[in-house]
C-alpha positions, 0 to 999 in steps of 0.5 A: 404305547409299545410297539409289538413284536410282529411274526408273519404265520401261515401254518407252515412248520417255519412259520410256526418256529418263527411264532416261537422265537418271537414269543421268547424275543417278545418276553425278553423285550417285555413287548406284546406279540402280534400275529399276522395272517395274510389273506390274498382275498376279498374282505368279509364286508364285501361280499358273501358269496358262499365260494368264499367262505371256505378260503376265510374259514381256513384263513381263520382256522390258521391264525386261531390255531397259531395263537392257541398253540403259542398260548399253550407254549408260552402262556406269559406272552401278551398276544393279539392276531390281525388277519389282512387281506392283501398279498403277503408281502404288502400285508407284512411290510405294513404290519412290520413298520408298526412293529419294533421288529418283524419275524419271519420263517425260512425253509431249511435247505436239505443237507445244505446247511443254510436256509431258503429265504422265498420271495415273500421273505426277500420282498419283505426284508428289501421293503420293511423300515424296522428290524426284520429276523428270518427264523429257520423252520427246524430251530428250537429254543434250546438252539439258542442256547449253549448245550449243557455239560454233557453236550445235551440241548438245553434252555437252562444253560447261557445263551449263545454269542451274538455276531455282527458284521460291521463296516468301519468305513461306514459306522452305523449306529442303528446296527450296533445298537440293535446287537448290543441290545440283543446280546445284553437281552440275553446276557451273552457276549457280542462278537464284532465281526470286520473284514478288510482287504489290501488294495492293489499292489505290486507283489513286493509291497503286499506284505507291508501293505497287508500289515498296514491294511490290518493295523489300520483296520483293528484301529478303526474297530476299536475306536469304532466300539469305544463309546458303545463298550461305555454305553453297555458295560455289562456286555463282553465285546469281542473284536475279530478283524480278518483278511477276508470277503465279508460274507465268507467270514459272517458264514464262518464267525456265525457257526454256533451263534445264537444270532446274527446282525447284518445292516441293510442300506435304505437307499434314496426314493427312486432308486429302488430296493435291495438287501445287498450282496453280503446280507443276501448271501447270509440269508440264504446260507446261515443257520441260526437267525439272521437279523436285517436291520435297515439303516441310512 
């Protein structure tokens, strides 16, 4: 059975933008799309109290309205829907675990150029065992493509590049596989970004150590990508190695990108969950959709 692309909907502009993006991704991957709406109420078969009917009615209306909208805008997508009587984060974590990937909406910061991942999104990202994609409320299908020859938005032009941040000291197959597959599905180039640093040294040795560290970083990245170039020969892979803070480099590199892919290390049981400082930063400030890929 094919795993669906799962998207959380609540009737908000951000969830509608996420649903549109998820529909496009489902089409690219040839997968069904499952809409999930979490309702913090009692299951319908536990009580017939009249005061519960209004919340149930509005919950059903949100889900039906989202489905009708997607049927109209994306008639080719195979749609399904599920209403879950659980807190939003719990419902999304459970549904996301059964999907190929989970898509969530995030509200745009007014004038700050990034977006806000609310408490539900942060909790969900930190617990879901499948890739999670965060989509801005104002994202449109045209934003995923390069502008046309006159600089106007278009869906007929090539897709924008996919950017992925990697750490050569901790190679991650899941991260690169997701990024390369995403680029291949879009016939888009993949830009692989790695930030390096110079160990503490006396001033006289800094320049020499910088040259050595940069060369080592470039060689390590080249070696990491060699088998992936053979596995995905049609994807144009570009490398960017800079002496910079990882989060700041990713914020800069993702400007103009169609998708940014970052990793989240899954911690052993008992140590709790977290997204990591770099992933946390890009979740809040990158303009394009952000894919967070869990890995060991």
